[in-house]
mmCIF file as gemmi writes it, N, C-alpha and C atoms, coordinates in Angstrom:
data_model
loop_
_atom_site.group_PDB
_atom_site.id
_atom_site.type_symbol
_atom_site.label_atom_id
_atom_site.label_alt_id
_atom_site.label_comp_id
_atom_site.label_asym_id
_atom_site.label_entity_id
_atom_site.label_seq_id
_atom_site.pdbx_PDB_ins_code
_atom_site.Cartn_x
_atom_site.Cartn_y
_atom_site.Cartn_z
_atom_site.occupancy
_atom_site.B_iso_or_equiv
_atom_site.pdbx_formal_charge
_atom_site.auth_seq_id
_atom_site.auth_asym_id
_atom_site.pdbx_PDB_model_num
ATOM 1 N N . UNK Axp A 1 ? 10.49 30.687 14.497 1 0 ? 1 A 1
ATOM 2 C CA . UNK Axp A 1 ? 9.667 30.002 15.493 1 0 ? 1 A 1
ATOM 3 C C . UNK Axp A 1 ? 8.277 29.706 14.919 1 0 ? 1 A 1
ATOM 4 N N . UNK Axp A 2 ? 7.581 30.755 14.475 1 0 ? 2 A 1
ATOM 5 C CA . UNK Axp A 2 ? 6.238 30.591 13.897 1 0 ? 2 A 1
ATOM 6 C C . UNK Axp A 2 ? 6.298 29.675 12.673 1 0 ? 2 A 1
ATOM 7 N N . UNK Axp A 3 ? 7.324 29.885 11.863 1 0 ? 3 A 1
ATOM 8 C CA . UNK Axp A 3 ? 7.438 29.111 10.63 1 0 ? 3 A 1
ATOM 9 C C . UNK Axp A 3 ? 7.647 27.628 10.938 1 0 ? 3 A 1
ATOM 10 N N . UNK Axp A 4 ? 8.444 27.351 11.957 1 0 ? 4 A 1
ATOM 11 C CA . UNK Axp A 4 ? 8.68 25.957 12.365 1 0 ? 4 A 1
ATOM 12 C C . UNK Axp A 4 ? 7.371 25.31 12.802 1 0 ? 4 A 1
ATOM 13 N N . UNK Axp A 5 ? 6.547 26.054 13.539 1 0 ? 5 A 1
ATOM 14 C CA . UNK Axp A 5 ? 5.252 25.54 13.977 1 0 ? 5 A 1
ATOM 15 C C . UNK Axp A 5 ? 4.373 25.229 12.763 1 0 ? 5 A 1
ATOM 16 N N . UNK Axp A 6 ? 4.385 26.16 11.805 1 0 ? 6 A 1
ATOM 17 C CA . UNK Axp A 6 ? 3.568 26.001 10.606 1 0 ? 6 A 1
ATOM 18 C C . UNK Axp A 6 ? 4.006 24.757 9.822 1 0 ? 6 A 1
ATOM 19 N N . UNK Axp A 7 ? 5.322 24.567 9.709 1 0 ? 7 A 1
ATOM 20 C CA . UNK Axp A 7 ? 5.841 23.398 8.991 1 0 ? 7 A 1
ATOM 21 C C . UNK Axp A 7 ? 5.444 22.101 9.683 1 0 ? 7 A 1
ATOM 22 N N . UNK Axp A 8 ? 5.522 22.123 11.018 1 0 ? 8 A 1
ATOM 23 C CA . UNK Axp A 8 ? 5.151 20.937 11.775 1 0 ? 8 A 1
ATOM 24 C C . UNK Axp A 8 ? 3.679 20.592 11.539 1 0 ? 8 A 1
ATOM 25 N N . UNK Axp A 9 ? 2.854 21.628 11.491 1 0 ? 9 A 1
ATOM 26 C CA . UNK Axp A 9 ? 1.422 21.428 11.297 1 0 ? 9 A 1
ATOM 27 C C . UNK Axp A 9 ? 1.143 20.825 9.916 1 0 ? 9 A 1
ATOM 28 N N . UNK Axp A 10 ? 1.833 21.328 8.894 1 0 ? 10 A 1
ATOM 29 C CA . UNK Axp A 10 ? 1.539 20.905 7.526 1 0 ? 10 A 1
ATOM 30 C C . UNK Axp A 10 ? 2.086 19.524 7.188 1 0 ? 10 A 1
ATOM 31 N N . UNK Axp A 11 ? 3.251 19.174 7.737 1 0 ? 11 A 1
ATOM 32 C CA . UNK Axp A 11 ? 3.771 17.85 7.355 1 0 ? 11 A 1
ATOM 33 C C . UNK Axp A 11 ? 3.372 16.794 8.38 1 0 ? 11 A 1
ATOM 34 N N . UNK Axp A 12 ? 2.17 16.292 8.178 1 0 ? 12 A 1
ATOM 35 C CA . UNK Axp A 12 ? 1.598 15.284 9.054 1 0 ? 12 A 1
ATOM 36 C C . UNK Axp A 12 ? 2.37 13.991 8.824 1 0 ? 12 A 1
ATOM 37 N N . UNK Axp A 13 ? 2.868 13.397 9.9 1 0 ? 13 A 1
ATOM 38 C CA . UNK Axp A 13 ? 3.647 12.161 9.776 1 0 ? 13 A 1
ATOM 39 C C . UNK Axp A 13 ? 2.787 11.091 9.106 1 0 ? 13 A 1
ATOM 40 N N . UNK Axp A 14 ? 3.418 10.288 8.236 1 0 ? 14 A 1
ATOM 41 C CA . UNK Axp A 14 ? 2.635 9.245 7.573 1 0 ? 14 A 1
ATOM 42 C C . UNK Axp A 14 ? 2.258 8.191 8.61 1 0 ? 14 A 1
ATOM 43 N N . UNK Axp A 15 ? 0.979 7.921 8.696 1 0 ? 15 A 1
ATOM 44 C CA . UNK Axp A 15 ? 0.481 6.975 9.689 1 0 ? 15 A 1
ATOM 45 C C . UNK Axp A 15 ? 0.589 5.557 9.158 1 0 ? 15 A 1
ATOM 46 N N . UNK Axp A 16 ? 0.427 4.613 10.081 1 0 ? 16 A 1
ATOM 47 C CA . UNK Axp A 16 ? 0.315 3.218 9.684 1 0 ? 16 A 1
ATOM 48 C C . UNK Axp A 16 ? -1.174 2.893 9.699 1 0 ? 16 A 1
ATOM 49 N N . UNK Axp A 17 ? -1.758 2.761 8.512 1 0 ? 17 A 1
ATOM 50 C CA . UNK Axp A 17 ? -3.175 2.421 8.403 1 0 ? 17 A 1
ATOM 51 C C . UNK Axp A 17 ? -3.29 0.904 8.458 1 0 ? 17 A 1
ATOM 52 N N . UNK Axp A 18 ? -4.48 0.425 8.742 1 0 ? 18 A 1
ATOM 53 C CA . UNK Axp A 18 ? -4.663 -1.021 8.836 1 0 ? 18 A 1
ATOM 54 C C . UNK Axp A 18 ? -5.925 -1.456 8.103 1 0 ? 18 A 1
ATOM 55 N N . UNK Axp A 19 ? -5.825 -2.562 7.376 1 0 ? 19 A 1
ATOM 56 C CA . UNK Axp A 19 ? -6.993 -3.104 6.68 1 0 ? 19 A 1
ATOM 57 C C . UNK Axp A 19 ? -7.06 -4.597 7.001 1 0 ? 19 A 1
ATOM 58 N N . UNK Axp A 20 ? -8.219 -5.041 7.512 1 0 ? 20 A 1
ATOM 59 C CA . UNK Axp A 20 ? -8.378 -6.442 7.912 1 0 ? 20 A 1
ATOM 60 C C . UNK Axp A 20 ? -9.212 -7.207 6.886 1 0 ? 20 A 1
ATOM 61 N N . UNK Axp A 21 ? -8.764 -8.412 6.589 1 0 ? 21 A 1
ATOM 62 C CA . UNK Axp A 21 ? -9.457 -9.268 5.63 1 0 ? 21 A 1
ATOM 63 C C . UNK Axp A 21 ? -9.771 -10.604 6.294 1 0 ? 21 A 1
ATOM 64 N N . UNK Axp A 22 ? -10.994 -11.102 6.099 1 0 ? 22 A 1
ATOM 65 C CA . UNK Axp A 22 ? -11.315 -12.464 6.527 1 0 ? 22 A 1
ATOM 66 C C . UNK Axp A 22 ? -10.908 -13.412 5.416 1 0 ? 22 A 1
ATOM 67 N N . UNK Axp A 23 ? -10.798 -14.689 5.732 1 0 ? 23 A 1
ATOM 68 C CA . UNK Axp A 23 ? -10.391 -15.655 4.7 1 0 ? 23 A 1
ATOM 69 C C . UNK Axp A 23 ? -11.462 -15.866 3.636 1 0 ? 23 A 1
ATOM 70 N N . UNK Axp A 24 ? -12.739 -15.741 4.032 1 0 ? 24 A 1
ATOM 71 C CA . UNK Axp A 24 ? -13.824 -16.057 3.091 1 0 ? 24 A 1
ATOM 72 C C . UNK Axp A 24 ? -14.367 -14.81 2.41 1 0 ? 24 A 1
ATOM 73 N N . UNK Axp A 25 ? -13.557 -13.779 2.266 1 0 ? 25 A 1
ATOM 74 C CA . UNK Axp A 25 ? -14.007 -12.512 1.678 1 0 ? 25 A 1
ATOM 75 C C . UNK Axp A 25 ? -14.379 -12.714 0.208 1 0 ? 25 A 1
ATOM 76 N N . UNK Axp A 26 ? -15.482 -12.089 -0.197 1 0 ? 26 A 1
ATOM 77 C CA . UNK Axp A 26 ? -15.923 -12.188 -1.586 1 0 ? 26 A 1
ATOM 78 C C . UNK Axp A 26 ? -15.117 -11.246 -2.472 1 0 ? 26 A 1
ATOM 79 N N . UNK Axp A 27 ? -15.168 -11.481 -3.773 1 0 ? 27 A 1
ATOM 80 C CA . UNK Axp A 27 ? -14.371 -10.678 -4.71 1 0 ? 27 A 1
ATOM 81 C C . UNK Axp A 27 ? -14.755 -9.199 -4.673 1 0 ? 27 A 1
ATOM 82 N N . UNK Axp A 28 ? -16.063 -8.903 -4.596 1 0 ? 28 A 1
ATOM 83 C CA . UNK Axp A 28 ? -16.509 -7.508 -4.57 1 0 ? 28 A 1
ATOM 84 C C . UNK Axp A 28 ? -16 -6.778 -3.343 1 0 ? 28 A 1
ATOM 85 N N . UNK Axp A 29 ? -16.1 -7.426 -2.176 1 0 ? 29 A 1
ATOM 86 C CA . UNK Axp A 29 ? -15.621 -6.822 -0.931 1 0 ? 29 A 1
ATOM 87 C C . UNK Axp A 29 ? -14.107 -6.609 -0.985 1 0 ? 29 A 1
ATOM 88 N N . UNK Axp A 30 ? -13.408 -7.593 -1.553 1 0 ? 30 A 1
ATOM 89 C CA . UNK Axp A 30 ? -11.958 -7.497 -1.682 1 0 ? 30 A 1
ATOM 90 C C . UNK Axp A 30 ? -11.589 -6.283 -2.537 1 0 ? 30 A 1
ATOM 91 N N . UNK Axp A 31 ? -12.295 -6.093 -3.647 1 0 ? 31 A 1
ATOM 92 C CA . UNK Axp A 31 ? -12.018 -4.965 -4.541 1 0 ? 31 A 1
ATOM 93 C C . UNK Axp A 31 ? -12.2 -3.635 -3.811 1 0 ? 31 A 1
ATOM 94 N N . UNK Axp A 32 ? -13.278 -3.526 -3.029 1 0 ? 32 A 1
ATOM 95 C CA . UNK Axp A 32 ? -13.546 -2.287 -2.307 1 0 ? 32 A 1
ATOM 96 C C . UNK Axp A 32 ? -12.448 -1.997 -1.288 1 0 ? 32 A 1
ATOM 97 N N . UNK Axp A 33 ? -12.045 -3.027 -0.534 1 0 ? 33 A 1
ATOM 98 C CA . UNK Axp A 33 ? -10.993 -2.839 0.466 1 0 ? 33 A 1
ATOM 99 C C . UNK Axp A 33 ? -9.67 -2.466 -0.2 1 0 ? 33 A 1
ATOM 100 N N . UNK Axp A 34 ? -9.366 -3.092 -1.329 1 0 ? 34 A 1
ATOM 101 C CA . UNK Axp A 34 ? -8.117 -2.788 -2.023 1 0 ? 34 A 1
ATOM 102 C C . UNK Axp A 34 ? -8.135 -1.371 -2.59 1 0 ? 34 A 1
ATOM 103 N N . UNK Axp A 35 ? -9.324 -0.887 -2.999 1 0 ? 35 A 1
ATOM 104 C CA . UNK Axp A 35 ? -9.429 0.494 -3.474 1 0 ? 35 A 1
ATOM 105 C C . UNK Axp A 35 ? -9.061 1.449 -2.34 1 0 ? 35 A 1
ATOM 106 N N . UNK Axp A 36 ? -9.545 1.145 -1.134 1 0 ? 36 A 1
ATOM 107 C CA . UNK Axp A 36 ? -9.243 1.973 0.041 1 0 ? 36 A 1
ATOM 108 C C . UNK Axp A 36 ? -7.748 1.914 0.372 1 0 ? 36 A 1
ATOM 109 N N . UNK Axp A 37 ? -7.161 0.716 0.272 1 0 ? 37 A 1
ATOM 110 C CA . UNK Axp A 37 ? -5.726 0.554 0.53 1 0 ? 37 A 1
ATOM 111 C C . UNK Axp A 37 ? -4.927 1.415 -0.45 1 0 ? 37 A 1
ATOM 112 N N . UNK Axp A 38 ? -5.349 1.41 -1.732 1 0 ? 38 A 1
ATOM 113 C CA . UNK Axp A 38 ? -4.657 2.225 -2.74 1 0 ? 38 A 1
ATOM 114 C C . UNK Axp A 38 ? -4.733 3.703 -2.391 1 0 ? 38 A 1
ATOM 115 N N . UNK Axp A 39 ? -5.905 4.163 -1.87 1 0 ? 39 A 1
ATOM 116 C CA . UNK Axp A 39 ? -6.047 5.562 -1.447 1 0 ? 39 A 1
ATOM 117 C C . UNK Axp A 39 ? -5.042 5.887 -0.347 1 0 ? 39 A 1
ATOM 118 N N . UNK Axp A 40 ? -4.939 5.002 0.654 1 0 ? 40 A 1
ATOM 119 C CA . UNK Axp A 40 ? -3.999 5.214 1.752 1 0 ? 40 A 1
ATOM 120 C C . UNK Axp A 40 ? -2.574 5.335 1.214 1 0 ? 40 A 1
ATOM 121 N N . UNK Axp A 41 ? -2.219 4.444 0.274 1 0 ? 41 A 1
ATOM 122 C CA . UNK Axp A 41 ? -0.861 4.46 -0.288 1 0 ? 41 A 1
ATOM 123 C C . UNK Axp A 41 ? -0.606 5.761 -1.048 1 0 ? 41 A 1
ATOM 124 N N . UNK Axp A 42 ? -1.612 6.233 -1.794 1 0 ? 42 A 1
ATOM 125 C CA . UNK Axp A 42 ? -1.473 7.487 -2.539 1 0 ? 42 A 1
ATOM 126 C C . UNK Axp A 42 ? -1.202 8.658 -1.598 1 0 ? 42 A 1
ATOM 127 N N . UNK Axp A 43 ? -1.837 8.611 -0.412 1 0 ? 43 A 1
ATOM 128 C CA . UNK Axp A 43 ? -1.653 9.686 0.562 1 0 ? 43 A 1
ATOM 129 C C . UNK Axp A 43 ? -0.3 9.572 1.279 1 0 ? 43 A 1
ATOM 130 N N . UNK Axp A 44 ? 0.448 8.514 0.97 1 0 ? 44 A 1
ATOM 131 C CA . UNK Axp A 44 ? 1.785 8.358 1.538 1 0 ? 44 A 1
ATOM 132 C C . UNK Axp A 44 ? 1.833 7.575 2.841 1 0 ? 44 A 1
ATOM 133 N N . UNK Axp A 45 ? 0.745 6.912 3.204 1 0 ? 45 A 1
ATOM 134 C CA . UNK Axp A 45 ? 0.738 6.116 4.429 1 0 ? 45 A 1
ATOM 135 C C . UNK Axp A 45 ? 1.253 4.713 4.145 1 0 ? 45 A 1
ATOM 136 N N . UNK Axp A 46 ? 1.728 4.052 5.211 1 0 ? 46 A 1
ATOM 137 C CA . UNK Axp A 46 ? 2.009 2.626 5.109 1 0 ? 46 A 1
ATOM 138 C C . UNK Axp A 46 ? 0.724 1.924 5.513 1 0 ? 46 A 1
ATOM 139 N N . UNK Axp A 47 ? 0.517 0.713 5.016 1 0 ? 47 A 1
ATOM 140 C CA . UNK Axp A 47 ? -0.706 -0.019 5.336 1 0 ? 47 A 1
ATOM 141 C C . UNK Axp A 47 ? -0.356 -1.413 5.842 1 0 ? 47 A 1
ATOM 142 N N . UNK Axp A 48 ? -0.945 -1.776 6.985 1 0 ? 48 A 1
ATOM 143 C CA . UNK Axp A 48 ? -0.786 -3.145 7.479 1 0 ? 48 A 1
ATOM 144 C C . UNK Axp A 48 ? -1.976 -3.946 6.969 1 0 ? 48 A 1
ATOM 145 N N . UNK Axp A 49 ? -1.659 -4.984 6.185 1 0 ? 49 A 1
ATOM 146 C CA . UNK Axp A 49 ? -2.687 -5.898 5.704 1 0 ? 49 A 1
ATOM 147 C C . UNK Axp A 49 ? -2.772 -7.01 6.735 1 0 ? 49 A 1
ATOM 148 N N . UNK Axp A 50 ? -3.958 -7.237 7.274 1 0 ? 50 A 1
ATOM 149 C CA . UNK Axp A 50 ? -4.11 -8.247 8.315 1 0 ? 50 A 1
ATOM 150 C C . UNK Axp A 50 ? -5.176 -9.251 7.914 1 0 ? 50 A 1
ATOM 151 N N . UNK Axp A 51 ? -4.788 -10.52 7.88 1 0 ? 51 A 1
ATOM 152 C CA . UNK Axp A 51 ? -5.739 -11.594 7.588 1 0 ? 51 A 1
ATOM 153 C C . UNK Axp A 51 ? -6.087 -12.206 8.932 1 0 ? 51 A 1
ATOM 154 N N . UNK Axp A 52 ? -7.383 -12.268 9.274 1 0 ? 52 A 1
ATOM 155 C CA . UNK Axp A 52 ? -7.727 -12.882 10.555 1 0 ? 52 A 1
ATOM 156 C C . UNK Axp A 52 ? -8.408 -14.219 10.34 1 0 ? 52 A 1
ATOM 157 N N . UNK Axp A 53 ? -8.08 -15.151 11.224 1 0 ? 53 A 1
ATOM 158 C CA . UNK Axp A 53 ? -8.623 -16.506 11.162 1 0 ? 53 A 1
ATOM 159 C C . UNK Axp A 53 ? -9.729 -16.643 12.19 1 0 ? 53 A 1
ATOM 160 N N . UNK Axp A 54 ? -10.819 -17.306 11.799 1 0 ? 54 A 1
ATOM 161 C CA . UNK Axp A 54 ? -11.905 -17.594 12.729 1 0 ? 54 A 1
ATOM 162 C C . UNK Axp A 54 ? -11.997 -19.105 12.93 1 0 ? 54 A 1
ATOM 163 N N . UNK Axp A 55 ? -12.179 -19.513 14.166 1 0 ? 55 A 1
ATOM 164 C CA . UNK Axp A 55 ? -12.449 -20.921 14.483 1 0 ? 55 A 1
ATOM 165 C C . UNK Axp A 55 ? -11.514 -21.905 13.825 1 0 ? 55 A 1
ATOM 166 N N . UNK Axp A 56 ? -12.088 -22.82 13.049 1 0 ? 56 A 1
ATOM 167 C CA . UNK Axp A 56 ? -11.317 -23.917 12.469 1 0 ? 56 A 1
ATOM 168 C C . UNK Axp A 56 ? -10.417 -23.482 11.322 1 0 ? 56 A 1
ATOM 169 N N . UNK Axp A 57 ? -10.54 -22.231 10.906 1 0 ? 57 A 1
ATOM 170 C CA . UNK Axp A 57 ? -9.671 -21.747 9.818 1 0 ? 57 A 1
ATOM 171 C C . UNK Axp A 57 ? -8.197 -21.837 10.212 1 0 ? 57 A 1
ATOM 172 N N . UNK Axp A 58 ? -7.937 -21.872 11.539 1 0 ? 58 A 1
ATOM 173 C CA . UNK Axp A 58 ? -6.551 -21.969 12.017 1 0 ? 58 A 1
ATOM 174 C C . UNK Axp A 58 ? -5.886 -23.245 11.522 1 0 ? 58 A 1
ATOM 175 N N . UNK Axp A 59 ? -6.687 -24.251 11.206 1 0 ? 59 A 1
ATOM 176 C CA . UNK Axp A 59 ? -6.137 -25.523 10.718 1 0 ? 59 A 1
ATOM 177 C C . UNK Axp A 59 ? -5.589 -25.378 9.296 1 0 ? 59 A 1
ATOM 178 N N . UNK Axp A 60 ? -5.948 -24.26 8.62 1 0 ? 60 A 1
ATOM 179 C CA . UNK Axp A 60 ? -5.518 -24.058 7.237 1 0 ? 60 A 1
ATOM 180 C C . UNK Axp A 60 ? -4.794 -22.732 7.086 1 0 ? 60 A 1
ATOM 181 N N . UNK Axp A 61 ? -3.681 -22.605 7.793 1 0 ? 61 A 1
ATOM 182 C CA . UNK Axp A 61 ? -2.925 -21.347 7.769 1 0 ? 61 A 1
ATOM 183 C C . UNK Axp A 61 ? -2.461 -20.988 6.36 1 0 ? 61 A 1
ATOM 184 N N . UNK Axp A 62 ? -2.221 -22.007 5.534 1 0 ? 62 A 1
ATOM 185 C CA . UNK Axp A 62 ? -1.718 -21.747 4.177 1 0 ? 62 A 1
ATOM 186 C C . UNK Axp A 62 ? -2.684 -20.885 3.366 1 0 ? 62 A 1
ATOM 187 N N . UNK Axp A 63 ? -3.986 -20.963 3.67 1 0 ? 63 A 1
ATOM 188 C CA . UNK Axp A 63 ? -4.967 -20.149 2.944 1 0 ? 63 A 1
ATOM 189 C C . UNK Axp A 63 ? -4.709 -18.658 3.152 1 0 ? 63 A 1
ATOM 190 N N . UNK Axp A 64 ? -4.28 -18.288 4.352 1 0 ? 64 A 1
ATOM 191 C CA . UNK Axp A 64 ? -3.952 -16.892 4.642 1 0 ? 64 A 1
ATOM 192 C C . UNK Axp A 64 ? -2.759 -16.423 3.828 1 0 ? 64 A 1
ATOM 193 N N . UNK Axp A 65 ? -1.737 -17.291 3.723 1 0 ? 65 A 1
ATOM 194 C CA . UNK Axp A 65 ? -0.555 -16.93 2.935 1 0 ? 65 A 1
ATOM 195 C C . UNK Axp A 65 ? -0.925 -16.782 1.458 1 0 ? 65 A 1
ATOM 196 N N . UNK Axp A 66 ? -1.824 -17.658 0.982 1 0 ? 66 A 1
ATOM 197 C CA . UNK Axp A 66 ? -2.287 -17.547 -0.412 1 0 ? 66 A 1
ATOM 198 C C . UNK Axp A 66 ? -3.003 -16.213 -0.616 1 0 ? 66 A 1
ATOM 199 N N . UNK Axp A 67 ? -3.823 -15.834 0.378 1 0 ? 67 A 1
ATOM 200 C CA . UNK Axp A 67 ? -4.565 -14.57 0.308 1 0 ? 67 A 1
ATOM 201 C C . UNK Axp A 67 ? -3.602 -13.388 0.256 1 0 ? 67 A 1
ATOM 202 N N . UNK Axp A 68 ? -2.56 -13.421 1.107 1 0 ? 68 A 1
ATOM 203 C CA . UNK Axp A 68 ? -1.563 -12.331 1.107 1 0 ? 68 A 1
ATOM 204 C C . UNK Axp A 68 ? -0.874 -12.246 -0.255 1 0 ? 68 A 1
ATOM 205 N N . UNK Axp A 69 ? -0.534 -13.41 -0.816 1 0 ? 69 A 1
ATOM 206 C CA . UNK Axp A 69 ? 0.111 -13.418 -2.137 1 0 ? 69 A 1
ATOM 207 C C . UNK Axp A 69 ? -0.817 -12.851 -3.209 1 0 ? 69 A 1
ATOM 208 N N . UNK Axp A 70 ? -2.106 -13.198 -3.113 1 0 ? 70 A 1
ATOM 209 C CA . UNK Axp A 70 ? -3.098 -12.691 -4.064 1 0 ? 70 A 1
ATOM 210 C C . UNK Axp A 70 ? -3.192 -11.169 -3.969 1 0 ? 70 A 1
ATOM 211 N N . UNK Axp A 71 ? -3.264 -10.662 -2.731 1 0 ? 71 A 1
ATOM 212 C CA . UNK Axp A 71 ? -3.326 -9.215 -2.514 1 0 ? 71 A 1
ATOM 213 C C . UNK Axp A 71 ? -2.047 -8.563 -3.044 1 0 ? 71 A 1
ATOM 214 N N . UNK Axp A 72 ? -0.911 -9.226 -2.798 1 0 ? 72 A 1
ATOM 215 C CA . UNK Axp A 72 ? 0.37 -8.719 -3.291 1 0 ? 72 A 1
ATOM 216 C C . UNK Axp A 72 ? 0.394 -8.589 -4.8 1 0 ? 72 A 1
ATOM 217 N N . UNK Axp A 73 ? -0.153 -9.589 -5.504 1 0 ? 73 A 1
ATOM 218 C CA . UNK Axp A 73 ? -0.159 -9.522 -6.971 1 0 ? 73 A 1
ATOM 219 C C . UNK Axp A 73 ? -1.124 -8.448 -7.463 1 0 ? 73 A 1
ATOM 220 N N . UNK Axp A 74 ? -2.258 -8.275 -6.744 1 0 ? 74 A 1
ATOM 221 C CA . UNK Axp A 74 ? -3.221 -7.245 -7.147 1 0 ? 74 A 1
ATOM 222 C C . UNK Axp A 74 ? -2.685 -5.825 -6.922 1 0 ? 74 A 1
ATOM 223 N N . UNK Axp A 75 ? -1.772 -5.689 -5.959 1 0 ? 75 A 1
ATOM 224 C CA . UNK Axp A 75 ? -1.234 -4.361 -5.636 1 0 ? 75 A 1
ATOM 225 C C . UNK Axp A 75 ? 0.195 -4.152 -6.138 1 0 ? 75 A 1
ATOM 226 N N . UNK Axp A 76 ? 0.732 -5.11 -6.914 1 0 ? 76 A 1
ATOM 227 C CA . UNK Axp A 76 ? 2.161 -5.035 -7.262 1 0 ? 76 A 1
ATOM 228 C C . UNK Axp A 76 ? 2.527 -3.784 -8.062 1 0 ? 76 A 1
ATOM 229 N N . UNK Axp A 77 ? 1.557 -3.189 -8.76 1 0 ? 77 A 1
ATOM 230 C CA . UNK Axp A 77 ? 1.833 -1.964 -9.522 1 0 ? 77 A 1
ATOM 231 C C . UNK Axp A 77 ? 2.246 -0.824 -8.594 1 0 ? 77 A 1
ATOM 232 N N . UNK Axp A 78 ? 1.523 -0.673 -7.465 1 0 ? 78 A 1
ATOM 233 C CA . UNK Axp A 78 ? 1.732 0.504 -6.631 1 0 ? 78 A 1
ATOM 234 C C . UNK Axp A 78 ? 2.352 0.26 -5.26 1 0 ? 78 A 1
ATOM 235 N N . UNK Axp A 79 ? 2.505 -1.009 -4.85 1 0 ? 79 A 1
ATOM 236 C CA . UNK Axp A 79 ? 2.997 -1.258 -3.485 1 0 ? 79 A 1
ATOM 237 C C . UNK Axp A 79 ? 4.071 -2.335 -3.434 1 0 ? 79 A 1
ATOM 238 N N . UNK Axp A 80 ? 4.814 -2.322 -2.307 1 0 ? 80 A 1
ATOM 239 C CA . UNK Axp A 80 ? 5.85 -3.323 -2.086 1 0 ? 80 A 1
ATOM 240 C C . UNK Axp A 80 ? 5.808 -3.741 -0.615 1 0 ? 80 A 1
ATOM 241 N N . UNK Axp A 81 ? 6.021 -5.046 -0.348 1 0 ? 81 A 1
ATOM 242 C CA . UNK Axp A 81 ? 6.029 -5.552 1.03 1 0 ? 81 A 1
ATOM 243 C C . UNK Axp A 81 ? 7.264 -5.054 1.75 1 0 ? 81 A 1
ATOM 244 N N . UNK Axp A 82 ? 7.121 -4.68 3.023 1 0 ? 82 A 1
ATOM 245 C CA . UNK Axp A 82 ? 8.276 -4.251 3.819 1 0 ? 82 A 1
ATOM 246 C C . UNK Axp A 82 ? 8.985 -5.451 4.426 1 0 ? 82 A 1
ATOM 247 N N . UNK Axp A 83 ? 8.241 -6.524 4.693 1 0 ? 83 A 1
ATOM 248 C CA . UNK Axp A 83 ? 8.819 -7.731 5.281 1 0 ? 83 A 1
ATOM 249 C C . UNK Axp A 83 ? 7.944 -8.931 4.933 1 0 ? 83 A 1
ATOM 250 N N . UNK Axp A 84 ? 8.384 -10.103 5.337 1 0 ? 84 A 1
ATOM 251 C CA . UNK Axp A 84 ? 7.601 -11.321 5.104 1 0 ? 84 A 1
ATOM 252 C C . UNK Axp A 84 ? 6.36 -11.305 5.999 1 0 ? 84 A 1
ATOM 253 N N . UNK Axp A 85 ? 5.281 -11.997 5.583 1 0 ? 85 A 1
ATOM 254 C CA . UNK Axp A 85 ? 4.088 -12.079 6.438 1 0 ? 85 A 1
ATOM 255 C C . UNK Axp A 85 ? 4.427 -12.691 7.799 1 0 ? 85 A 1
ATOM 256 N N . UNK Axp A 86 ? 3.849 -12.141 8.865 1 0 ? 86 A 1
ATOM 257 C CA . UNK Axp A 86 ? 4.13 -12.591 10.229 1 0 ? 86 A 1
ATOM 258 C C . UNK Axp A 86 ? 2.836 -13.089 10.872 1 0 ? 86 A 1
ATOM 259 N N . UNK Axp A 87 ? 2.923 -14.274 11.49 1 0 ? 87 A 1
ATOM 260 C CA . UNK Axp A 87 ? 1.771 -14.846 12.181 1 0 ? 87 A 1
ATOM 261 C C . UNK Axp A 87 ? 1.83 -14.417 13.643 1 0 ? 87 A 1
ATOM 262 N N . UNK Axp A 88 ? 0.752 -13.802 14.139 1 0 ? 88 A 1
ATOM 263 C CA . UNK Axp A 88 ? 0.701 -13.411 15.547 1 0 ? 88 A 1
ATOM 264 C C . UNK Axp A 88 ? -0.679 -13.776 16.083 1 0 ? 88 A 1
ATOM 265 N N . UNK Axp A 89 ? -0.75 -14.82 16.874 1 0 ? 89 A 1
ATOM 266 C CA . UNK Axp A 89 ? -2.035 -15.283 17.38 1 0 ? 89 A 1
ATOM 267 C C . UNK Axp A 89 ? -2.909 -15.754 16.237 1 0 ? 89 A 1
ATOM 268 N N . UNK Axp A 90 ? -4.103 -15.157 16.111 1 0 ? 90 A 1
ATOM 269 C CA . UNK Axp A 90 ? -5.024 -15.548 15.041 1 0 ? 90 A 1
ATOM 270 C C . UNK Axp A 90 ? -4.912 -14.635 13.826 1 0 ? 90 A 1
ATOM 271 N N . UNK Axp A 91 ? -3.874 -13.814 13.782 1 0 ? 91 A 1
ATOM 272 C CA . UNK Axp A 91 ? -3.713 -12.865 12.677 1 0 ? 91 A 1
ATOM 273 C C . UNK Axp A 91 ? -2.43 -13.107 11.912 1 0 ? 91 A 1
ATOM 274 N N . UNK Axp A 92 ? -2.528 -12.942 10.603 1 0 ? 92 A 1
ATOM 275 C CA . UNK Axp A 92 ? -1.366 -12.998 9.727 1 0 ? 92 A 1
ATOM 276 C C . UNK Axp A 92 ? -1.251 -11.598 9.147 1 0 ? 92 A 1
ATOM 277 N N . UNK Axp A 93 ? -0.118 -10.932 9.355 1 0 ? 93 A 1
ATOM 278 C CA . UNK Axp A 93 ? -0.052 -9.551 8.87 1 0 ? 93 A 1
ATOM 279 C C . UNK Axp A 93 ? 1.252 -9.253 8.145 1 0 ? 93 A 1
ATOM 280 N N . UNK Axp A 94 ? 1.165 -8.245 7.296 1 0 ? 94 A 1
ATOM 281 C CA . UNK Axp A 94 ? 2.324 -7.772 6.542 1 0 ? 94 A 1
ATOM 282 C C . UNK Axp A 94 ? 2.121 -6.271 6.321 1 0 ? 94 A 1
ATOM 283 N N . UNK Axp A 95 ? 3.233 -5.515 6.317 1 0 ? 95 A 1
ATOM 284 C CA . UNK Axp A 95 ? 3.154 -4.066 6.102 1 0 ? 95 A 1
ATOM 285 C C . UNK Axp A 95 ? 3.585 -3.778 4.676 1 0 ? 95 A 1
ATOM 286 N N . UNK Axp A 96 ? 2.785 -2.946 3.974 1 0 ? 96 A 1
ATOM 287 C CA . UNK Axp A 96 ? 3.154 -2.555 2.617 1 0 ? 96 A 1
ATOM 288 C C . UNK Axp A 96 ? 3.33 -1.046 2.557 1 0 ? 96 A 1
ATOM 289 N N . UNK Axp A 97 ? 4.131 -0.606 1.59 1 0 ? 97 A 1
ATOM 290 C CA . UNK Axp A 97 ? 4.318 0.829 1.394 1 0 ? 97 A 1
ATOM 291 C C . UNK Axp A 97 ? 4.355 1.106 -0.109 1 0 ? 97 A 1
ATOM 292 N N . UNK Axp A 98 ? 4.234 2.396 -0.429 1 0 ? 98 A 1
ATOM 293 C CA . UNK Axp A 98 ? 4.226 2.814 -1.828 1 0 ? 98 A 1
ATOM 294 C C . UNK Axp A 98 ? 5.576 2.529 -2.466 1 0 ? 98 A 1
ATOM 295 N N . UNK Axp A 99 ? 5.567 2.141 -3.735 1 0 ? 99 A 1
ATOM 296 C CA . UNK Axp A 99 ? 6.817 1.869 -4.467 1 0 ? 99 A 1
ATOM 297 C C . UNK Axp A 99 ? 7.626 3.126 -4.622 1 0 ? 99 A 1
């Protein structure tokens, strides 16, 4: 009984972390966010990458897909997409997990 409680306490379920990116993000900011994403993956969490569109950016949805592909290539060493990018309202998101 006690041991089961202890095991439950120690094995924290892997959470779904989330990281949001704007379309006009600079390279330095992108690097910092990706470093954080890598930390989450190392800890065994899944990460939802979310690209959000502001105002007229909705007219250029392809830019978001390009951004997701860019992030995918930057993280290809340590991560893999769980599914294709999904558009929901003003957000384009995809879930990644550790290889």
